[in-house]
C-alpha positions as MATLAB code, in Angstrom:
seq = 'MTNNMQYRTLGKTNFNISEVSLGTWQVGGKWGDTFNHSNADEILHKAIDLGINFIDTADVYEAGESEKAVGRLVKNSTQQIYVATKCGRQINPHVNTGYTPQALRNYVEASLKNMGLETLDLIQLHCPPTEVYYRPEIFAEFDKLKAEGKIQHLGVSVEKVEEALKAIEYPNVTTVQIIYNLFRHRPAELFFEQAQKRNIGVIVRVPLASGLLSGNYTTQTTFTEGDHRQFNRNGEAFDKGETFSGVEYGLGLQAVAALKEAFPNTSLPNLALRWVLQFPAVSCVIPGASKVSQVMSNVAASGLTPLSNQEMGTIRDIYEEYIKKEVHHLW';
ca = [
       0.000    0.000    0.000;
       1.125    3.523   -0.713;
       1.999    5.798    2.189;
       0.850    8.921    0.365;
      -2.859    8.377    0.840;
      -4.480   10.562    3.463;
      -7.641    9.508    5.302;
     -10.635   11.457    6.584;
     -13.676   10.622    8.707;
     -16.908   10.096    6.757;
     -19.142   12.174    9.019;
     -21.429   10.370   11.462;
     -20.502    6.955   10.060;
     -17.068    7.322   11.689;
     -15.612    5.321    8.791;
     -11.968    6.304    8.268;
     -11.822    6.511    4.482;
      -9.307    7.399    1.788;
      -9.711   11.043    0.775;
      -9.330    9.963   -2.850;
     -11.662    7.015   -3.319;
     -13.193    5.354   -6.373;
     -16.435    5.812   -8.269;
     -17.326    2.795  -10.410;
     -19.734    4.090  -13.042;
     -17.254    3.228  -15.819;
     -15.051    0.709  -13.990;
     -15.728   -2.028  -16.578;
     -14.413    0.136  -19.420;
     -15.379    3.354  -21.125;
     -18.992    4.529  -21.061;
     -20.888    2.816  -23.838;
     -18.536   -0.195  -24.031;
     -19.503   -3.722  -22.985;
     -18.683   -4.338  -19.316;
     -15.267   -5.980  -18.996;
     -14.969   -7.833  -15.679;
     -11.220   -8.459  -15.918;
     -10.663   -4.733  -16.481;
     -12.930   -3.939  -13.526;
     -11.050   -6.407  -11.289;
      -7.702   -4.929  -12.311;
      -8.838   -1.366  -11.562;
     -10.418   -2.316   -8.239;
      -7.391   -4.270   -7.037;
      -5.017   -1.474   -8.045;
      -7.204    0.999   -6.129;
      -6.917   -1.094   -2.961;
      -3.158   -1.517   -3.440;
      -2.837    2.271   -3.592;
      -4.642    2.798   -0.294;
      -8.227    3.342   -1.442;
     -10.676    1.744    0.995;
     -14.014    3.274   -0.062;
     -15.792    2.211   -3.253;
     -18.938    3.860   -4.585;
     -21.234    1.947   -6.922;
     -24.945    1.753   -7.822;
     -27.444   -0.895   -8.823;
     -27.927    0.748  -12.232;
     -24.245    0.942  -13.168;
     -23.918   -1.461  -16.087;
     -27.165   -3.174  -15.015;
     -25.678   -4.514  -11.785;
     -22.349   -5.681  -13.226;
     -20.476   -2.952  -11.353;
     -21.996   -4.109   -8.046;
     -20.976   -7.694   -8.805;
     -17.376   -6.640   -9.422;
     -17.278   -4.643   -6.175;
     -18.812   -7.517   -4.219;
     -16.200   -9.892   -5.607;
     -13.430   -7.536   -4.497;
     -14.761   -7.276   -0.943;
     -15.153  -11.028   -0.564;
     -11.617  -11.702   -1.824;
      -9.882   -9.001    0.204;
      -8.510   -9.258    3.725;
      -8.575   -5.471    4.131;
     -11.419   -3.320    5.432;
     -13.199   -1.975    2.363;
     -16.236    0.237    2.767;
     -18.884   -0.171    0.090;
     -21.461    2.433   -0.825;
     -24.187    1.668   -3.327;
     -27.320    3.491   -4.425;
     -30.972    2.737   -5.099;
     -33.971    4.319   -6.771;
     -32.869    4.992  -10.335;
     -34.440    1.756  -11.544;
     -37.844    3.324  -10.909;
     -39.338    3.897  -14.346;
     -40.658    6.424  -15.062;
     -38.340    8.059  -12.527;
     -40.943   10.114  -10.700;
     -41.863   10.828   -7.086;
     -44.859    8.459   -7.055;
     -42.599    5.540   -8.007;
     -40.747    5.918   -4.709;
     -42.356    3.695   -2.089;
     -40.824    2.147    1.033;
     -41.409   -1.342   -0.394;
     -39.766   -0.564   -3.731;
     -36.650    0.787   -2.020;
     -36.508   -2.177    0.357;
     -36.611   -4.500   -2.647;
     -33.703   -2.655   -4.252;
     -31.613   -2.878   -1.079;
     -32.220   -6.613   -0.864;
     -31.362   -7.019   -4.553;
     -28.074   -5.143   -4.067;
     -27.150   -7.368   -1.125;
     -27.789  -10.418   -3.270;
     -25.947   -8.932   -6.250;
     -22.835   -8.234   -4.179;
     -23.079  -11.325   -2.015;
     -22.958   -9.222    1.161;
     -24.937   -9.507    4.386;
     -25.024   -5.772    5.067;
     -24.383   -2.561    3.129;
     -22.010   -0.094    4.766;
     -23.805    2.777    3.087;
     -26.945    2.872    0.938;
     -27.723    6.128   -0.841;
     -30.910    7.352   -2.464;
     -29.796    7.855   -6.072;
     -30.720   11.413   -7.048;
     -34.459   11.079   -6.433;
     -36.905   13.766   -7.587;
     -36.931   16.779   -5.249;
     -40.378   15.879   -3.834;
     -39.002   12.638   -2.329;
     -36.931   14.652    0.163;
     -40.170   15.937    1.670;
     -41.532   12.441    2.463;
     -40.520   11.226    5.943;
     -41.895    7.715    5.328;
     -39.212    7.125    2.699;
     -36.429    7.952    5.150;
     -38.102    6.008    7.973;
     -37.918    2.783    5.948;
     -34.120    2.878    6.179;
     -34.305    2.906    9.987;
     -36.151   -0.413    9.706;
     -33.550   -1.786    7.291;
     -30.815   -0.719    9.692;
     -32.569   -2.408   12.624;
     -32.708   -5.592   10.532;
     -28.950   -5.368    9.908;
     -29.324   -4.988    6.141;
     -27.702   -1.557    6.072;
     -25.319    0.275    8.374;
     -25.953    3.837    7.213;
     -28.157    5.927    4.919;
     -26.944    8.662    2.610;
     -28.301   10.604   -0.335;
     -26.894   11.458   -3.727;
     -28.280   14.810   -4.828;
     -28.406   17.047   -7.871;
     -29.090   20.327   -6.067;
     -27.867   22.129   -2.977;
     -31.531   22.619   -1.989;
     -31.980   18.825   -1.872;
     -28.825   18.369    0.187;
     -29.967   20.907    2.758;
     -33.377   19.247    3.030;
     -31.931   15.718    3.277;
     -29.664   16.498    6.227;
     -32.673   17.535    8.291;
     -33.373   13.797    8.650;
     -31.338   12.490   11.599;
     -30.615    9.158    9.910;
     -28.957   10.750    6.863;
     -25.216   10.410    7.456;
     -23.727   11.364    4.084;
     -24.424   13.498    1.034;
     -22.924   12.818   -2.374;
     -22.805   15.975   -4.470;
     -21.194   17.370   -7.614;
     -18.409   19.787   -6.701;
     -15.529   20.789   -8.931;
     -13.677   23.695  -10.559;
     -16.860   24.371  -12.571;
     -19.359   23.897   -9.721;
     -18.613   26.045   -6.654;
     -22.002   26.583   -5.069;
     -21.979   23.724   -2.493;
     -19.208   25.540   -0.591;
     -21.420   28.542    0.117;
     -23.979   27.208    2.585;
     -24.131   23.439    2.297;
     -20.564   22.722    3.468;
     -21.091   24.847    6.568;
     -24.338   23.041    7.423;
     -22.778   19.630    6.714;
     -19.940   20.321    9.129;
     -22.374   21.582   11.760;
     -24.338   18.312   11.553;
     -21.300   16.042   11.081;
     -22.424   14.920    7.612;
     -19.970   13.042    5.416;
     -19.527   14.767    2.046;
     -18.720   12.573   -0.948;
     -17.746   14.597   -4.019;
     -18.585   13.128   -7.401;
     -17.903   14.305  -10.975;
     -14.711   16.078   -9.819;
     -13.316   16.172  -13.356;
     -16.590   17.349  -14.949;
     -17.024   14.108  -16.958;
     -13.428   14.325  -18.143;
     -13.619   17.921  -19.329;
     -11.122   18.841  -16.594;
      -8.697   16.185  -17.798;
      -7.588   18.819  -20.294;
      -7.530   16.169  -23.022;
     -10.628   17.208  -24.961;
     -10.954   19.511  -27.965;
     -13.734   20.667  -30.275;
     -12.835   17.606  -32.394;
     -13.239   15.027  -29.605;
     -15.957   12.460  -30.307;
     -17.811   10.219  -27.859;
     -19.415    6.850  -28.537;
     -23.160    6.431  -28.925;
     -23.625    4.833  -25.480;
     -21.646    7.573  -23.713;
     -23.737   10.141  -21.799;
     -21.341   12.849  -23.009;
     -22.785   12.170  -26.444;
     -26.493   11.768  -25.661;
     -27.160   13.761  -22.473;
     -25.619   17.183  -23.115;
     -28.975   18.883  -22.749;
     -30.365   16.540  -20.102;
     -32.126   14.199  -22.514;
     -31.696   11.112  -20.291;
     -31.063   12.468  -16.786;
     -30.079   15.699  -15.071;
     -27.971   17.815  -17.399;
     -25.691   18.664  -14.481;
     -24.278   15.122  -14.509;
     -22.736   15.690  -17.957;
     -19.807   18.134  -18.037;
     -21.303   19.548  -14.789;
     -23.975   21.209  -16.902;
     -21.414   23.466  -18.583;
     -21.855   23.978  -22.312;
     -19.036   22.033  -23.970;
     -17.476   24.916  -25.929;
     -17.566   27.211  -22.908;
     -15.989   24.470  -20.808;
     -13.125   24.178  -23.280;
     -12.531   27.940  -23.036;
     -12.369   27.744  -19.240;
     -10.016   24.740  -19.454;
      -7.730   26.744  -21.764;
      -7.682   29.555  -19.186;
      -6.802   27.074  -16.418;
      -3.998   25.588  -18.501;
      -2.604   29.058  -19.129;
      -2.775   29.944  -15.428;
      -1.218   26.636  -14.308;
       1.180   25.752  -17.148;
       3.324   23.222  -15.261;
       0.527   21.400  -13.467;
      -1.466   18.271  -14.322;
      -5.007   19.610  -14.713;
      -6.709   16.476  -13.263;
      -4.422   16.647  -10.222;
      -5.141   20.351   -9.817;
      -8.886   19.662  -10.023;
      -8.749   16.904   -7.383;
      -6.362   18.834   -5.112;
      -8.745   21.809   -5.233;
     -11.667   19.670   -4.022;
      -9.525   18.303   -1.184;
      -8.694   21.851    0.008;
     -12.099   22.011    1.679;
     -12.270   20.443    5.155;
     -16.012   19.735    4.765;
     -15.144   17.193    2.037;
     -14.726   13.617    3.292;
     -13.629   12.157   -0.010;
     -13.647   12.624   -3.749;
     -14.654    9.717   -6.007;
     -13.245   10.134   -9.508;
     -14.051    7.262  -11.833;
     -11.567    5.236  -13.826;
     -11.876    3.084  -16.934;
      -8.199    2.049  -16.808;
      -5.523    1.462  -14.172;
      -3.407    4.475  -15.167;
      -6.311    6.782  -14.284;
      -6.528    5.348  -10.755;
      -2.808    5.909  -10.305;
      -3.079    9.495  -11.529;
      -6.087   10.218   -9.297;
      -4.473    8.815   -6.160;
      -1.423   11.052   -6.670;
      -3.591   14.076   -5.809;
      -3.681   12.982   -2.154;
       0.061   13.544   -1.781;
       0.199   16.969   -3.407;
       1.035   20.217   -1.623;
      -2.106   22.220   -0.820;
      -2.845   25.109   -3.172;
      -1.865   28.612   -2.091;
      -4.383   31.393   -1.450;
      -3.208   33.000   -4.676;
      -3.811   29.800   -6.658;
      -7.256   29.406   -5.101;
      -8.008   33.009   -6.082;
      -6.945   32.390   -9.672;
      -9.303   29.404   -9.887;
     -12.151   31.461   -8.437;
     -11.519   34.254  -10.955;
     -11.670   31.819  -13.889;
     -14.899   30.338  -12.533;
     -16.447   33.772  -12.156;
     -15.379   34.895  -15.610;
     -16.455   31.847  -17.621;
     -18.793   29.596  -15.666;
     -20.676   31.255  -12.824;
     -23.388   33.097  -14.743;
     -24.254   29.944  -16.719;
     -24.466   27.287  -13.969;
     -24.229   28.711  -10.445;
     -27.950   29.328   -9.941;
     -29.107   26.034  -11.471;
     -27.810   23.486   -8.965;
];
C-alpha cells in the first residue's frame, strides 16, 4: 500500500476513508462499451493496493455488473473496504410516485444479493426527484432496514444544494454525495457549513466534470453512442448537471484553456482533485476510472502540496469569468 494516501472521517458513520476514493460508473471500461470484468477487477485491485478503501457503486451501473465486481473484491480481500451503493434509479418512469418504502426495500435486498454481502455499509438514495426529500416515510424505511442489519448507514446522492440541505434535516442521513468541482462552486457557500455543523460526510462526485477537466478534450473530440457525453448534453436522459457539470461544452473548453494558461506546469486532473480536497467539509472525492493508469493518476492528488491562497483566487476568478453566470444558480 502507498503511504501517500491521506484519510478522513466520513461524518457520522465514523468510517476512516481514503480522501481519494473510487467511483465505479465506468469501472468495466469506457462509457458505452460492454462491461469488462477483468478490467474492472484490475482497476479495483489497483485501487486497494494504492490505499483506497471506499468504493462507490450503484445498482444501475452497467445493469448490476459494477456491483458484482465490487462484491467480488470485498469477498476476496482481507482489508477493510467500505462499500457504498445506491438505489432508486431503476424506478421507471423516474418520478416521485414511483418511490415507495417497499420498492426501495426490494432494491436494497437485490443489491445485497448482487454483491453477495450480508449488510451494506452505506446505501444512498440515487438522485431522487426533489419531492421525495419531503416524504418522511421514505427515510423512515431505512431505519427499519438498519434495525434488521441490512444496512449500516443511509446517505443521499443529490443534484441540487436545496436537496442536500433538506436531506440532512433527517437524523438518519449520514452522508451526502454531491457534484463539486472547478466548474461547480455553489456547495461551498452554505451546504458545506451546514454539513460540518451536523457532522455529515460529504462525498464529491464528478470532480473532473465528466473528463472535461482532464484537459484532453478539444472541439474535435468524439464520444461513442452509449456515452452520456454524447447523448445527455442537454439533459435528454437524466439531469444535465451530470454531464460536463452542466457546462456547455465549448464554454468548458474555453475555461479549461484559461486554467492551462494559469497553471502551465501542473497536471489539470491533479489540480482539479487537489482543489476539491482543500475544503475540510469534504470527506472524499470519487473520480471514476476506466483504466488502471487513471486510478494511479487520481491517487497522486492525495500527496500533493495544498494550493496557495493565490492559486485558489486564480481558480475562483476563472470560474467567475467563464462559468458562474451559466451554472451557479441552477444546482
